[in-house]
N, C-alpha and C positions, 0 to 999 in steps of 0.2 A: 162548516168544519166541525160543529159540535155532532150533526148527523154522521158523518164519516166517522169520526171517533167511536160511536155508539157502534156502528157497522162492524168497526174493526174488532171490537169488544167482543160482539157476539161469535164472530169467526175464530176469536182465539179461544172462547168457552167452548166451541164446537171442538177446536183442536184439541182441548184437555180430554174431551171424551175419546178422542182417536189415539190417544198418546200411546195405549199399548201397543196399536197396530203401527203407528207411525211414529218413531220418536224423534223425526227430525221436521215433524211438520211447521211450514212455514205459517208465522201468526202475524206477519207483518202488514197483510193487505192483499196477498196473493189470491187467489182463487182457483176453483176448479179442480182438475185433476192433475195439476204439474207435479213433476219429480222432486223428491227432496233434494236441497242443494248442500254441498260439503263446506264447512265452514274453512276459512283460509289458515295454513300451516302458520305457525308461531315462526315470527321472522328469526334468521339466522345471523347471530352477530359475529362480525369477523374484524380484525385490527390489523393493520400493515404500517409499515414505515418506509419512509422514502428510499432509504439505502440501508443495508444490512450491516454495512460498514463505513468507519469514520477515522479521521485523523485529526487529534487535537493535540497542539503543542504543550509541553509541561507548564502547568499553573494556568493555562489559557481557559477561556470560555467558549461555547458553542452551543447555540439552540436547536433541540431536536423536537420534531413534532411526530404525533401519530395519528391516522385515520381512523376512527370507527364507523362501520356501516351496520346496518339490521336494528339500530336503537336510537330512540330519541335521545338518550345519555350519550354523548359523545366524550366523556370525559375520560381520562387515564390516570392512574399513578405510576410515578417512576422511582425506580431502586437500582442501586449499584450492587452488582453481585460480591464483590471482591471488597473486602474491609477497608483497605487502602486504597482503593480504586477511584477515589476522588469523590464528588458530591453532585447531585441533581436535585433542582426545587422542582415543586408542583407544576410549574409550567414548563419545564423542559430544558432549561438552562443547564447546562453540565460544566463543572469547573474539573480540569483534569488535575490528577496528583504532579507532584515533581519527580516522581520515580518513574523511569521509563518501563514500559512494559505494555501488555495488551489486557485490556478489561472489559466488562459485560455489562451494557445498560438494558433494563427490562422496561418495556411499557405493557401496563395491564389494563385492560378493560374494566371500568367500574360496573357496567350493566352484565358485564358475565366475566367473572374472574378467572374463569377458565381460559380466556382468549388472552393471548401474550404476543408479544414481539421482543425480539433479542437484537441489540445492535452492538458489534464488536468495535471496540475503541482502540486505536493504537496510539499510545504517546511516544512519539519518535525522539531520537537523538536531537541534542542541539546544535544549530549551525556553529562553527567555530571559525573556518578560514574561506576567504576566496581569491582565486587566483584569475589574474586577466593576462591573455595573450597579446602582446603589443607588436603587430605585423611589422611597423616600420622601422624598429631600433632594436629588434632581436632580444627582447626582455620579456620576463613575466613578472606584472606587478602583484605583490602579497599584501592582503588586508587579513583583518581579524573582523568578525562580526558580533555586533552587540546582540545578545540573544533577547533582549526586550524590544529594543527600538529596530532591529537589523541593520543599523547604521555602520558602514564599514570604516574601518580605523587604518591607517596607512602601516604597514610593517615592512618596508623596504621593497627591494626588487632583485631578480635574479638575471644576471646576463648570460644568454645561451652562448653567443659566439658572433663571430664575423659572417656576413653572407649566409644568415639564417632569415627565415621569415614565419614566425609561428602563428599559425592560423587556427588552431583547434587544441582543445585540453580535453583528457578524460583522466578520471579517478578510479581505482580499482574499488570494489566494494569495502575494503576493510579501512580505506584510507590512508593505506601506506605509499603508495607510488602514484606518482603524476606522469601521464605522457604526453609529448607534444608532437603534434605534425608540423613538420616543418616544409613548408609548400618550396620555396627556393631551392632548398638543399636536398629534397627528395629524400628525406630521413626522418625517423622517429626517435625522439630524444625521452630517454626514461630517468626519474629521478626519485629519491627516497624522499618521503614527507616525514621529517625528524620528530622524534626517535621512532623508527618503522615499526619497533615492538609494542608501542603505547598508542591506543586509540586517541588519549587525550594530548595530541603533539604540540610541539612548539610552531609548526607552521613553515619552518624553514626548509630549504630544498639542498640535497645532496646528489651530486650528478653520480649516475650509474653506468650510463653507457647509451650509445645511439646505434640504429641497425637502418640499413638500406630499404628504401619502400621504392614502389614504381613512382612514375612521373606525377609530380604536382599533387602530393597529398592536400587534401583539404578538410577532411573531417575523420575523426576517429571515436572509438566506442569500446569499453570494455564489457565482456559478456557477464551477467549477474553471477556467475561462480566465481570469477576473478582469475579464470584460467588463461582466457585468450584476449587478445587485441585484435580489432578488425579497423582497417584505413581504406577508406575510399580515395582513388587517386584521379584526378581530373582526366590524367592521359595514361592510365595503365591499371584499369580494372580494381579489384578489391585484394589488400595484402593481409594476410593473416599470420600471427604470432602466438606461440605459447609464453606466458609469463613464467620465469622461474622464481626460485625460493627467494631469490634475491632482487626480485623485479626486472631482472633483466630479460629481454625479448630473444626468441628464436624462431626463424621463419618456419612454418608450417610447410610441409611437403604439398607441392601443387600449386601454391602463393607465386605470383598473383593469380585469383580467380577472374574469370571473364565476366563481365558486367554489361551494361548497354553503353550508350554514348555517353561520354564526359561524366562518369560517376561524381556526385557531389556531396551526399549525404547517406549516412550508415547509420543504422539501429538494430540492436538484438532484442526480440520481445521478452517479457519478464520472465517466462519459462527457460529461457536459454535455447529453445530449440530451431528458432527461426532468426535468420537476418535478412534486412531489407536495405536496401540501395535506391536512393532517387537519382535518376540521371539526367544531366542538364539538357541531353539530347531529347529527353522524352520518356517517362514510363518509369515504373519501380521494377526493379529485378527482386526476386524473392530466391532463399536459400535455406535447406535444411543443414543445420549445424551437427555434424557428425561427431562421433564418441572423440575423435583425435582433434577436434577443432575445425577439420577441413570443411570446405563448402560444396553442398551437393545442390544444383540448380533445380528449381521447382518449375514446371514448364509454363510459359507464358509471361507476358510483361504487361503489368496493371496499367491502364492508360491514365495520364494524369493532365493538367493544364500545361501550358507552353513553361518549358526551362524550370522544371522543379527543383527547388532549392535546397529544401530541409525536409525530414522525414521524422515521426515520432510514433510509438506506440503506446496506447493508454495503459496504466498500471494494472488493469483486469487483463491485459493481453488480448481483449476482445476486437478492438477497433485501432486503424493506422491511419495517420492525416499527413496529407502531404502540401506543404506552402510553396506555390509556383510563383514566378517570377511575373507571371502575367496577372497577379493580383486574387487569383483564384485559390479556393480550397479544397484539395480532393479528400473523400473520405472513403473508408474501405471497411468491410469486416475482414476478420481474419478466420478461416474455416478452420476445421479439425486438423488440416494437414499443411496448414501455412499459405495457402494460397489466398489471394484476395478478392473479395468481391464487392464490387462498386456499390456505396451508398447513395452517393450524389456529389455534387461540387456547387459552393457557393461562390459567388464574387464578394470579394471583401473588400480589396482598395487596389490601388493602381500597381502595387509592386511588393510582393511578400518575400522577407530573407531569412527569417528563422522562425521557430515553433518550439513551444514547449507546453507541457500539461502538468498540472499541479499534483503532487504525490497522492492526493486524495482521488484523483481521477475525475473531478468535478468541472474543472475549468480548462481552457485551453486560450494560449496567448500566442500572438504572432505580431512581428514588427515589420513596419514598411520604411524603407530606408529614403523613399522619395516624400512621403508626406510627413516624415519624423513622427509617428504614432505607434502605440499598441492597440490592436484590436482583441477583445476579450469576449469568449462564448462560452456558456454552460454547455455540459454534455449530458445528453440523456443516456442513463446508465444500462438501459435496455436496448434501445436502438442505435447509439451513437450518435443520433441527430443533434444540430448545434442550434442554440439561442443567443443571440447578442445579450452581453451583460449590461446592464444598466449605467450609462455613463461612458460605454465606449464608443469611439476610441480615445484613448488617453495619450497625452504628449510625452516625447521623449526628446532628448538632445540630438544632434545633428548628425544623419546617416546611423541609426542604430543598426548594429550588424549582428547582435546575437542576443537572447533572452534566455532567462534561466530563473527556478524557483527554488528556493531552498528546501531542503528534506523535511523540515516541519510545517512547509506549507502557508507559513506566515509572510514570508518577504520574497519580492520579485525584483530582480536585478537586469538592467540593459546596458550593455557595453555600447557606447556610441563611437564609432571610428571617426568620423568628420571632427566630433568636437574633443576627442581625447578623453572622456570621462565616463563614468559610471554611474547612471540614475539608479536611485534607491526607493522601492516603493513597499507599502505595506498591503496586505491583501485582506480585504473584508472576506471572512471565510463563510460566511452566509449569502453573500450574493457575489462574490468573484470581482468586484470593484477594487480598483487601486487609488491609493492616495501617495502621492510622492512625499518623501520623508527626507530627502537628500540629495545632493551632488557631490560626488568624489572625483576630483581629478586622476587621470591614469597617464601612463606615457603615449608615446606616438603610435597610432594606428589600432586603437582597442578593437580586436577582433572576435575575441571568444572569452567565454567565463566558465569557470568550473568552482564547486562548492564541496566542502567536506563537513562532516559533523562529527560529534563525540558524545559521550554519556554525562558529559557536563560542561557547562559553558565556559568560554576562555576567562581565565583571571590572571591578574597582572600582579605579581609578589615585587613589594620593593625590598632591595638587599643591602645596598651600600651607598656611600656617600662621599665625595672625594672635595678637597678644597684646596687653593694653592694659596700660601702666605706670601705676598709680595715682599715683605720686610725681611722674613728669616729663610726665603728660599728654599721652603718646605712644603712637601703634600702631606696632609692629614688625611688619615682613613677612618671611616665610620662604618659601623652597622646600622641597619634601620630594624627597628621594631616594627614588623607588619601590622601590629594592631594599633599602635600608639602615634607611632611614627617618630619616637625618640630615638636619639643617635646615641651610641656607645662606641668607644675606641675599639677597632678591630684588635686582635691578639698581636703582641709585639712582634714585628716592628709595626707600630701603627703610623709611623713617619717615613718619608723618602726624601731624599734631598734631591733638589733640581737644579736647572741652571739658575743664572742670576735673575732675580726680580721678575718672578712668574707673573705674567699679566693674565692669563686665561687659562682655562682647563676645559677640557672635552673628553667624552667616551662614545666608543663606536655603537651603533644600534644593537649589538647584540650582546653588550655588556662584557665583553672580554678584555677591552685595552681602554687605557687612560693616555691622554697626550697633554701636554703643558707646554704654552708657548712663554720662553723665556726671554723676556723684553732686552734686557742689557746684554746678555750673553749671546743673544742673536742664536738662540737655538732652540729646537724641541725635544723634549724629554717624552720617552715612550716607556709605559709601563703594561704589564699583563696582570689581570687581576684573577686571584685565587676564586674560583666558584664557589668555595666553601667558606672560607674565612674573611674573604675581602682584601687579604694581605698582597700588596703591589710588589712585582719583583720588574726590575728594569731591563729592557730590552739590552742584549749583550752588544748591539751596534748603537744604541743610545748614547750619548745626544747626537742629534743631527743639526748640521748647519743650515740655517735661512739667510734670506737677506736680512737688511738692518731694521731692527724695532718691531719682532713679531708681536702684535697687539691682540689678534683675534684669530681663532680656528675652529674648524667645523669637519665632521665626516659626513661624506654622502651617504644616503638610506641604504646601500648596498654593502657598506663597509669596507669598500675597495679603495678609495681615495680619501687623503686627509688634505685639507685647504687651510692655508696659513697666511693671513693678511699681514705684511710687513710695511708698517707705517712710514718708518724712516727713509724707505727704499722705493716706496710707491710701486709696491708689487704684491702679487699673490703666489705663494710656492705651493706646487702639487705634489705630495708624497704617494706612492704606492703603499698601500698600509701592510700588505703581506711581506713586501722588501724591509719594511721598518722592523719587522721581527725575525724574517728568515733570511734575511741578506740578499744580494751579496752587498758587500760594504769595502769600500765608501761608496753611497748612492748619490747619485747626480739627479736632483728632484727637477722638473719643469718649473721655469719661474714665467708667470705673465705679467706685462707691466701694465699698471692702472695708471690712469689719467691724474691722479693726485694722491693723497697719503690716506691708504684705507686705515679705517677704524673699527668697522664691522663687517661681518661675513655669515652668510645663512642659505642653506640650500633648502628648496620648497620639498615638499613632502613625497613627490614622485621621484626626485633625484635628476630631474632634466634641467633646473636652472640653478645658478649660483648668483646670488645678489651680494655686491660689495659696495657698501656705504663709505664714501672718501670726502676728504675737503679738499676742495680746489678754487682759489681765490675768493675764499671767505664764503663759498655757498657750500650746502650740503648736496651731493650728488650720489646718485645710486646707478652703477653699472649693473647690467643683467648679461649674464652669460650663460648659452647654452651648453651642457656638458656633454663631450663625446661618450657615449656608453661603453667604447670600448678602451680607450687610452685615458678618459678623465678629463682630456683637453678642453680649452675654452674656446668658443666664439661668441663675439659681441653681438649681442641682439640688437636689431636695428631700431634706432630711437634712443638708445643710450648716449649719454648719462640722463636720468630723469631728476629733476630737481625736486628738493621737497622741504628745505630749511637752510639752517645755517652749520650745525655741527653736530654730525652723525655718531652715536655710539653703538646702539646696538639695532638688529633687524630681527625681526620674526615673521614666519610664514605660518597661517592658519594650517591645520591638519588637511583640510580638503583642498589645498593649493591654489584656493581661489582669491585670497588677500594677503596682502603684505604690510607690516607696520615698522616705522623707524622712529626711534627715540631722537629728539634734538637737545642736546644738553644746554645750549645757549637761549634758546627761544622757549624754552620748557614746556614741550609739546610733543606729542606722538603723530607723526604723518602717515596717513592711511591710504592704501592704494588696491585697487582690484587688478587682478593679473589676467591678461589676454589669454584666450585660447584659441585654436584654428578657426573657430567658428565667429570669433567677435574680435580679431586682429591679429597683429604679431604675436605668437606664443610667447609667453613669459614678460611682455612688455607691461609696464606699470601706468595705470590711469590712476589720478587723484580721486579718492572720494569727494564724496559733497555731502557734508562738509569735509573738508580734506586733512584737518587736523582738530587734535584734542587735547585739552589742557591736562598739563600732570603738576607735581610738585617743584620744587626748586633742584636743578640740576637732575633730570632724570636719566639714569645710566641704562639699567639691564630692563628689556621687555621679553616676556615669555609668555606662552598660551598651552592652557591646558592641554593633554591629550585628545578631550573629546572636542575642543573647539569652541565651549562655551564661555571661556574667561581669557581675560590678558591681565597681566600683574607686571607693575613698573614700579621699579625701586627709586626713590628719589633721595639721593644721597645728601641733598641740600636741606632738604625740609625734613628728612630723618621718618619718612614714611611710605608705605608701600600702599598702592592705588589699585583696586579691583573694579575692572571694567567688565560689563556683559557684553558679548559680541552678537550683534544681529546676524542670524545665519543666512540671510538672503542679502542685505545690504552690504554688511560687513562693518556698519558703525558701531561704535563704541557708546556705551552709555556707562554712568558712573556707578557702581555699587555700593562702594565703601572703601575707608580707609584703614590703615592698621599704623599707629604711631608707635615708632620706638624711641630709646631714650636719646637726649639731645646730641650725645655724642657718640652714637652708633655708627652713623653714617652706612646706611644699608646700600649695598654695592650689587654683588652678584644675586640672581635667584636661580633657583632650578625646581622643577616640578617632580615628584617622583612618578614612576610609571604607571602606577595605578590611578594617580590624578587625585590623590587623596592628601597628599602633604606637600608643604612647600618649604624649602630651605634657603635662608638667606644668610650670605656672608657679608658680615658687618665690619668693616674695616676699621673703623674708630675704635672699638674695643676689643676686636679680636674674637667676638662671638659669632658663633653658627647658631641661628634660631630656627626650631624646626615648628611649624604651623600646620594645624589640622584645617583642610579647607571645607567649607559648607557646600555640600553638593547641589544646594538649589542656588545659592546667591553668590557662591565664590569667595564669600568674606573670608578672611583668617581668624584663627582661633589665637588663644593667648600662647605666648611662646614658651618653647623648653630650650633651655640653654646649654651648650656644650663648649669649651675652648678650641679654637680653629687657629691659634697661634697669635701672632701680634697684629697683623695688618692683612687678613683675607680679603682677596679682591673677587675671586670666582669659585663657584662651587657648581659641581655635577652630581646627579643622582642615577643610579643604575638598579636594573631590576631583571625579572624573568617572566617568561610567559608561562602559562600551568595551563 
């Protein structure tokens, strides 16, 4: 080795002498007359990001990465272009601002600061409302969406009409109008989402009109411009309509347009240029959308698997996917002319029914109604190829019929036709994986789901409270301070006379009306609420006669029917609400006989079932009735009555519609039940929880559950305190979180929770005080009371509010 080094040194010395002639002579041990070599060029540094666009919900985090090549130093620095565009850490964790808009992130190479890449981030609108089409009972369920958790909160339902079968929903891009495909009636129904001029709507529906479609409309969509509605009709091609300024539909000339055999799914690409229809008979039909909204066929039918059920286009408009009933998924690229070029087909499961893509275009989700699962895949943004998401498939309810992702890309929802419920999931935006966050009961035959968004999340504003004074036969009216919860008297007149001995008070879900059950005079009084002042005006037809001894009353979630429990005549009286205020008079209400003396009455959040607690031969029994969605009439559910104790006084059903609770004023307990769904028994039937009862104070009277379903509150008039219970969301079991003691002679009786869930109001019949309490959002424990006079002996109280 030493010799070799010396030899090389000599060669190098010789090379120095020749440097004038050969600047690039090899001094490393080569020899002879070899040609000089060229040194390698400096490596070129480059930087790329996985995707140039991203969707990040307001206030949420997402991790971004950049790849550096051409240097051993692969580090990057991150920055946000806009001053108020959020923040990003050195490791690429971006936190979006609360302000909606488009922002830009820049990744810069540390090795070469001239090399960078930009990611355009969209901070989308907040999810606000969800609508579910219930094919079996002609209704649409309405829910508000929690922007943080994605959990749905029931907000009533809308009854379409007899002989209708809603199977598909679509909302225009502004969120102003909802359109419903009625399979049985072969019509399309149009509704405004109130108020139509304001994007932050209340979610309520107002009927606009309906138009004829071809035979058996199964699916519909609105084009991205909001000008046209297209409907796939199982027995009649594709019908097309223009949307008028009021949301009304007008058929487009040439409609219906010919499709393949048995059109079932329909979608418009994001550019609004092309429309695609999946035909159950096989294949996808493609069309160009003309300037008038009419359809011009694109030659050829793209081949699919057997019985293609649903079709979707990714947000970039590059790829189309078809869910086939044979369990395969067909993939296509969309050419510049709108025609489809096959990418391939994969076998996913045994039977696919619905399909959706998240707004970022990164993930695709499909449901299988045979295995009751969701399958999730990531999408290659360049090729459209699919890769299974870790953890897929994910469980659903029974017979999942429809899947949808909200506009923020945070939450996924599945409407389960067999179990009549909606399963809620949070989406891991980094992986596409799903975590179930809740289950919400819906009405019969949940078939489709649609979501709308707004520039701000839904908020609930407490407005007014009303109490019935048993001793003086008076209703007292109060305004609610939305910050502190404190009550003040509404402007004069702040009281209204009722019938004799008002035992109960209730408001309709919209906060428009107040009803009072007058026990001694055997009547109900009805009032309209002034939306600004809260002052009550009695209906010109009020009071109305009931059976003997009206003790309790409730209004169904649609606001159409009032139910009154008459203790002394063993009956329930059914009043149509609109007739109470609009006539005709006199009105003859419907009377339903009960097997004993009813003391408590409640309706579940779906509006499907009425629960009546009554005393018969010294035992506490609960009858369950299915409510007719057209007439409000009652049909006894098999298995009734369901026993639970000795003396019922109050019934509460949790917001998910899965659990019911009854106070027993003799045994000093609450009896808990699970409510059956079609998937686990007779719908609406009660099964005792294990354990079945929970202790209370002496003489428990009223039980109420907060709007989020986290806590139950029970007043114990004998012990002069209020108990807060935490509700296990899976089992429905109670855990005692705390007590609030009042003075010995307060006798807390009625209790109400405001619409926001932040305040509790208690009618204390011993002293005549109404107490207002702040509710701890984590524990449900009540804060110190704020007092106001509510007469001499207030027994019942109700709070109202508004959605904003």
